[in-house]
C-alpha positions as CSV (number, residue, x, y, z in Angstrom):
1,K,-178.4,-8.2,-63.5
2,I,-177.7,-4.4,-62.0
3,E,-180.3,-3.2,-59.6
4,F,-180.8,0.5,-58.1
5,F,-182.9,0.5,-54.9
6,R,-184.0,3.2,-53.2
7,T,-184.8,3.4,-49.5
8,G,-186.0,7.1,-48.5
9,D,-183.4,9.2,-49.5
10,E,-180.8,7.0,-50.0
11,L,-179.6,4.7,-53.1
12,E,-178.0,1.4,-53.2
13,V,-176.4,-0.2,-56.3
14,F,-176.2,-4.2,-56.8
15,V,-175.0,-6.6,-58.9
16,S,-176.1,-10.2,-58.9
17,L,-176.1,-13.5,-60.7
18,T,-178.3,-16.3,-60.9
19,Q,-176.0,-19.3,-61.2
20,Y,-172.6,-18.0,-60.3
21,A,-170.4,-17.0,-57.3
22,F,-168.2,-14.1,-57.4
23,R,-164.7,-14.7,-56.8
24,K,-163.5,-13.6,-53.3
25,V,-160.5,-11.2,-52.4
26,E,-159.8,-9.9,-49.2
27,G,-162.6,-7.8,-48.0
28,G,-165.4,-8.9,-50.8
29,A,-165.0,-8.7,-54.9
30,K,-163.0,-6.8,-57.3
31,V,-165.3,-4.4,-59.2
32,R,-164.0,-2.4,-62.2
33,L,-166.1,0.2,-63.7
34,R,-165.5,1.8,-67.3
35,I,-166.9,5.0,-68.3
36,E,-166.7,6.1,-71.7
37,G,-163.9,8.6,-72.1
38,E,-162.7,8.0,-68.6
39,K,-159.7,6.0,-66.7
40,E,-161.2,2.7,-65.5
41,I,-162.3,2.7,-61.7
42,E,-161.4,-0.3,-59.4
43,E,-162.5,-1.1,-55.9
44,I,-163.4,-4.0,-53.7
45,A,-167.3,-4.7,-52.8
46,G,-169.0,-6.1,-50.4
47,L,-170.2,-9.9,-51.0
48,F,-173.8,-11.0,-50.2
49,A,-176.1,-13.9,-51.0
50,G,-173.6,-16.9,-51.2
51,D,-171.3,-14.5,-52.9
52,M,-173.8,-14.4,-55.7
53,K,-174.6,-10.6,-55.0
54,I,-172.4,-7.7,-54.7
55,K,-173.2,-4.0,-53.2
56,L,-171.2,-0.8,-55.0
57,S,-170.0,1.7,-52.5
58,K,-171.4,4.9,-52.2
59,S,-168.6,6.5,-54.3
60,L,-168.8,4.0,-57.1
61,S,-172.6,4.3,-57.1
62,D,-172.5,7.7,-57.6
63,R,-170.0,7.9,-60.3
64,L,-172.1,5.1,-62.1
65,I,-175.2,7.0,-61.8
66,L,-173.6,10.3,-62.8
67,A,-172.0,8.9,-65.8
68,L,-175.4,7.3,-67.1
69,Q,-177.2,10.9,-66.4
70,E,-174.0,12.3,-68.6
71,E,-175.4,9.9,-71.5
72,K,-172.1,7.9,-71.2
73,K,-171.6,4.2,-71.9
74,V,-170.7,2.3,-68.3
75,S,-169.4,-1.1,-68.2
76,I,-169.1,-3.0,-65.1
77,L,-166.8,-5.7,-64.5
78,I,-166.3,-8.7,-62.1
79,D,-164.2,-11.5,-62.8
80,E,-165.4,-12.8,-66.1
81,W,-168.7,-11.1,-66.0
82,Q,-169.5,-7.9,-67.7
83,D,-172.5,-5.7,-68.3
84,T,-173.0,-2.6,-70.3
85,L,-175.2,-0.1,-69.4
86,L,-176.3,2.5,-72.0
87,A,-177.9,5.6,-70.6
88,D,-180.9,5.7,-73.4
89,S,-183.5,5.5,-70.7
90,F,-181.6,5.9,-67.5
91,K,-182.6,9.4,-66.8
92,K,-186.3,9.2,-67.0
93,K,-186.2,5.6,-65.3
94,F,-183.9,7.2,-62.4
95,T,-185.9,10.3,-62.0
96,K,-189.2,8.3,-61.2
97,L,-187.0,6.3,-59.5
98,M,-186.2,9.0,-57.1
99,D,-189.5,10.7,-56.7
100,K,-191.0,10.1,-52.9
101,S,-194.2,10.3,-54.5
102,Q,-194.0,7.2,-56.7
103,D,-194.2,3.8,-54.9
104,W,-191.1,2.3,-57.5
105,P,-188.5,1.5,-55.0
106,S,-186.1,0.1,-58.0
107,I,-185.1,-0.4,-61.6
108,Q,-183.0,-3.1,-62.9
109,T,-181.1,-3.9,-66.1
110,P,-181.7,-3.8,-69.1
111,L,-182.9,-0.4,-68.7
112,K,-185.3,-0.4,-71.3
Protein backbone atom coordinates (compact mmCIF):
# COMPACT_ATOMS: atom_id res chain seq x y z
CA LYS A 1 0.00 0.00 0.00
CA ILE A 2 1.00 3.60 -0.42
CA GLU A 3 0.42 5.97 2.47
CA PHE A 4 0.51 9.76 2.54
CA PHE A 5 1.12 10.83 6.15
CA ARG A 6 0.94 14.40 7.49
CA THR A 7 2.69 15.65 10.60
CA GLY A 8 2.16 19.38 11.02
CA ASP A 9 3.28 21.06 7.79
CA GLU A 10 5.31 18.06 6.65
CA LEU A 11 4.09 15.30 4.39
CA GLU A 12 5.75 11.91 4.03
CA VAL A 13 4.98 9.17 1.53
CA PHE A 14 5.57 5.51 2.41
CA VAL A 15 5.24 2.29 0.43
CA SER A 16 4.75 -0.83 2.52
CA LEU A 17 4.19 -4.52 2.01
CA THR A 18 2.74 -7.12 4.36
CA GLN A 19 4.39 -10.34 3.12
CA TYR A 20 7.47 -9.39 1.17
CA ALA A 21 10.74 -7.62 1.92
CA PHE A 22 12.11 -5.20 -0.65
CA ARG A 23 15.51 -6.06 -2.12
CA LYS A 24 18.31 -4.01 -0.65
CA VAL A 25 20.77 -2.08 -2.75
CA GLU A 26 23.41 0.22 -1.36
CA GLY A 27 21.57 2.91 0.60
CA GLY A 28 18.09 1.34 0.54
CA ALA A 29 15.87 0.11 -2.29
CA LYS A 30 15.55 1.24 -5.91
CA VAL A 31 12.28 3.09 -6.57
CA ARG A 32 11.03 4.03 -10.03
CA LEU A 33 8.27 6.55 -10.62
CA ARG A 34 6.44 6.54 -13.97
CA ILE A 35 4.33 9.59 -14.62
CA GLU A 36 2.03 9.68 -17.63
CA GLY A 37 3.74 11.57 -20.47
CA GLU A 38 7.08 12.03 -18.63
CA LYS A 39 10.46 10.35 -18.36
CA GLU A 40 10.77 7.73 -15.62
CA ILE A 41 12.39 8.92 -12.38
CA GLU A 42 14.61 6.56 -10.37
CA GLU A 43 16.19 6.92 -6.94
CA ILE A 44 17.24 4.97 -3.87
CA ALA A 45 14.84 5.19 -0.92
CA GLY A 46 15.38 4.30 2.73
CA LEU A 47 14.10 0.99 4.10
CA PHE A 48 12.25 0.46 7.40
CA ALA A 49 10.28 -2.21 9.27
CA GLY A 50 12.40 -5.23 8.35
CA ASP A 51 12.82 -3.99 4.76
CA MET A 52 9.04 -4.08 4.24
CA LYS A 53 8.53 -0.30 4.22
CA ILE A 54 10.09 2.45 2.12
CA LYS A 55 10.03 6.18 2.70
CA LEU A 56 10.11 8.26 -0.48
CA SER A 57 12.35 11.32 -0.57
CA LYS A 58 10.77 14.75 -0.35
CA SER A 59 11.56 15.45 -4.01
CA LEU A 60 10.02 12.17 -5.19
CA SER A 61 7.02 12.63 -2.89
CA ASP A 62 6.49 16.18 -4.16
CA ARG A 63 6.68 15.00 -7.79
CA LEU A 64 4.21 12.18 -7.12
CA ILE A 65 1.74 14.55 -5.44
CA LEU A 66 2.04 17.17 -8.18
CA ALA A 67 1.42 14.57 -10.90
CA LEU A 68 -1.70 13.33 -9.10
CA GLN A 69 -2.93 16.90 -8.64
CA GLU A 70 -2.40 17.36 -12.40
CA GLU A 71 -4.63 14.28 -12.83
CA LYS A 72 -1.88 12.15 -14.38
CA LYS A 73 -1.64 8.40 -14.01
CA VAL A 74 1.35 7.49 -11.80
CA SER A 75 3.00 4.11 -11.26
CA ILE A 76 5.46 3.28 -8.51
CA LEU A 77 7.75 0.32 -9.18
CA ILE A 78 10.01 -1.35 -6.62
CA ASP A 79 11.58 -4.70 -7.46
CA GLU A 80 8.74 -6.83 -8.87
CA TRP A 81 6.08 -4.81 -7.05
CA GLN A 82 4.06 -2.11 -8.83
CA ASP A 83 1.09 0.06 -7.94
CA THR A 84 -0.64 2.50 -10.27
CA LEU A 85 -2.43 5.50 -8.83
CA LEU A 86 -5.23 7.29 -10.62
CA ALA A 87 -6.01 10.86 -9.67
CA ASP A 88 -9.79 10.38 -9.59
CA SER A 89 -10.33 11.20 -5.93
CA PHE A 90 -6.84 12.31 -4.96
CA LYS A 91 -7.35 16.09 -5.02
CA LYS A 92 -10.31 15.99 -2.64
CA LYS A 93 -8.62 13.59 -0.21
CA PHE A 94 -5.31 15.44 -0.38
CA THR A 95 -6.98 18.78 0.38
CA LYS A 96 -8.67 17.21 3.39
CA LEU A 97 -5.37 15.61 4.47
CA MET A 98 -3.53 18.95 4.41
CA ASP A 99 -6.30 20.81 6.28
CA LYS A 100 -4.84 21.20 9.78
CA SER A 101 -8.30 21.68 11.26
CA GLN A 102 -9.14 18.09 10.25
CA ASP A 103 -8.07 15.16 12.39
CA TRP A 104 -7.21 13.15 9.33
CA PRO A 105 -3.45 12.50 9.34
CA SER A 106 -3.15 10.01 6.48
CA ILE A 107 -4.59 8.62 3.27
CA GLN A 108 -3.79 5.22 1.80
CA THR A 109 -4.22 3.46 -1.48
CA PRO A 110 -6.57 2.71 -3.00
CA LEU A 111 -7.49 6.37 -3.12
CA LYS A 112 -11.21 5.68 -3.50
